[in-house]
N, C-alpha and C positions, 0 to 999 in steps of 0.2 A: 809450196802448196799453200793456198789461202786458207785461213781459218773459216769455219762454217758457223754462221749465226742463224739460229732458228727464231724467227720473229712471229709471235702470235699477236693478232689484232682482233679485238672484240668490236661488235657493232652496237651492242645495247647502249641506248642513250646517245646515239650518234647525232641526233637532231634535237634541238631544244623545242620548247613549247610553241614557238612561233615559226618553226620550220627551218631554222638556220643551223648549219652544220656545227657540231661541237668537236673539240679535240677527241680523237679516237684512243681509247685505252690500249696500250701496247706493252709487250714484254719480250725482250730479246734474251735468248739463252745461248751462251757461248761456253762450251764445256760444262762446268758446274756452276758458272756464274750467271745469275739472273739480274737483268737490268730493266726497271720499270720506267715508263715515260708515257707521254701522250703525243700523238701525231696531229698537227694542225690540219693536215690534209693527207689523203692517201695518194702519194706521188713518189716516183722513184728518186727524185732529187732529195726529198726529205729523208729517205732511208739510206741512200748512198752517202749523204752528207754525214750521217752518224757512223756508218761503218764502211769507209772508203776502201779499206784493204781486205774486206771479208767477202766471202761468198754467202749471200743471203738467201734463205729459203723461207718463204712467207706462208703462214697458215692462217687463213682469215675466216671469220665467222660470217660467211657470205655465200649465197647460192651461186655456184659456177656451173652453168649448164641449163638445158631446157628439156621438159618432158617430151618424149617421142610423140605422144598423142597430139601435140600441137601441129605436127605435120611439117613436111618439107614445103618450101625451101628455106624455112627459118634456120638461121645459123646464129650461134651465140654472139660472136663478135659483131655481126651486122645488127643484131638486136640491141646490144648495149650502146652502139653508136647512136641509136635513135633517142637515147636518154638526153643527149645534148640538145635536142629540139624541144624538150619539155622544160619550162621555166621553173627555177627554184628547186627546193627539196621539201621534205615533209610527208606526212601521212597521206594527205589527199592527192598530191601529184603522183605519189608512188602507186596508190590504189588505182588511179585513173590510167596510169601507164600500163600496169599489168593487166588491167581489164581490157585495154585495147589489144593486147597480144592474143587474148583468148577469144575475143569477140568474133563470132561467125566461124570459129575454128573447132570449138568443142561445145557440145550441148549437154555434156554429161556432168559428172561431179568435178570437184576441184582437180585440175591437172596435177599429177604427181609423178616424180621420177621413180624408177625402179629402186634406187638406193634409198629414197625417202620411205617407200613402202616397207622395204627390208628392215630399216632401222627405226621406223616409227617417228621419223623426223617430219617437221612441218614443211609444207609447200610454200613457195614464194607467192603463190596465188591465193593463199589462205589469209583472209582479212580478220577473222574473228576466232577466238577472243583476242583483243588487242595485245594482251600480255605475251601472246605467242606469235604475234605478227612479225614476220621477218622481212616484210616488204620494204618498210621505210629505210632500214639500214642497208639492205641489199641495193635498193635504188641509188642510195648515196655512193656506195662502193662502185656500182656499175658506171655511174656518171663520171666518177673520178678516174676509174680505169680507162674509160673511153677518152677522157680529156688527156690522158698521158700517152695516147697513141700506141706505139709499139713498145712502150716502156715496161709494160707488164705482159705476161703471157700465162694462160691457164693450160698447162701441158696435158691434163687429162681430158680437156675439151678440144684444144687446138693442136695438140702434138707438141713435141719439144723443139721442132724446127731444126735448121741447119746449125753447124758448129759456130758459124759467124753470127747467126741470130742469137744463139745462147749466150754469147758474150755481151750482148746489148740489152737484153731484157731481164727483169726480175721475175722468177717463177712464183706463181700464186697457186696454193692448194686449198681446197675447201675443208674446213674443220667444223665439228659439231660439239661444243663444249660439254653438253649433257652426256654425250657418249663417252668422252674422255674421262670425266669424273667417274662414270660407272665402270668402264673397262680398266682404266689404268689405276685409279685410286680406290676402286671397289666401294664407291660411295653413291647412294641414291640421292643424296642431298648435295647442293652446290653451295653449302655454307662455308664462307671463307674462314670462319673461326676455326674450322677443323683442318685447314689445309696443311699447316705445319706438322700436325700429328699424323696425318695421312701419308705425307711424304716420308716421315720417319719410319712409319710402319711398313711402307713399301720398299724402304732402303734404296731410294733413288739417290744417285750421286749429285745432289744439288745443295749448294751452300745456302741454306735458308736461315736468315737472321731475324731477330726481333723487329728490325726495321722493315723487312719484307712483310712480315706478318701484320704489322700495323698498317702498311699501305693497302694490302688486300682487304683488310677489315674496314678501312675507310672507304674504299671503292671496290665492291665485289666484282665489277667488270674487269679490274686488273687481274683478279684471280682467274677469270675465264681466259684472259689473254695469256696468262702464264701456262695454264694447262694445255692450251693450243700449241704453244712453243714446246712444251714437254713432249706432247704427242708427236710433233714433227721430229724431234731429236731421237725418238725411240722407234717410230713407225715408218718414217719416210724412206729409209734405206730398204725396207721390205716392199714398199708399195710404189715407189717413185716411177718405176718403169712400166707400170701397167698400161694396157692398151688404151688408145684414145677413144673416147665415146662422146657423142654430142650431148648426152645427158650428164656427163661429168661423173664425179665420184666423191664420196665423203671419206676423208682419212680415217682409217680404223674400221672400215666397213667389212673387211675380211675377218673371218674367224682366226686366221693365222696371226693377226695383229695382237691377239690377246696375250 
């Protein structure tokens, strides 16, 4: 049986000030061992190259799904393929892309998925305030997922596929770092300085070293990548087989995950 690696990938800071993709903060959790690194691009080859003999479950800080109110026949896989027609990355191209999806389809408020309303999470169609804007990072993820063809699959949006298909793709699940900090670590703050103490208080079986603590304090986005991996290791077994929904799902959205 292959070892399971839970890989958390954060989107914050994914684009530099001139709109160029930056390395993505990532953390792999295998058993009790945490491994921090950066992905130059979100691509199956990058991940399988690191863990060729493991079964990888990816929990990413990225919207996976579309609000029902956008209406049919919009399908998530077809929509993300459209990103390849938009040049470059960055805030403006992301805002223009998402604006094009809702143009003439909804004349109401910002489109939101049911799970976003339930959890108080932000919509990918929300542009302001910029600090809470998840458009830019999600656009980057969607474009790289589309570029990878069938290399990634979002089971809660697209289904798990056949047994043969499951051997070929890497599954991606949507995570919400703020929710994980709150539900798993019982913390309303995402302050990485407290992470080691919170893990100790919760008695999670993670080997947390001074080196780990120094890394997350130097880059708080690594702390969010870690909590996504931790959530995957603790919650995915309960939620993985949930029913497919075009709107998708956010890991930990069920009360039973607490």
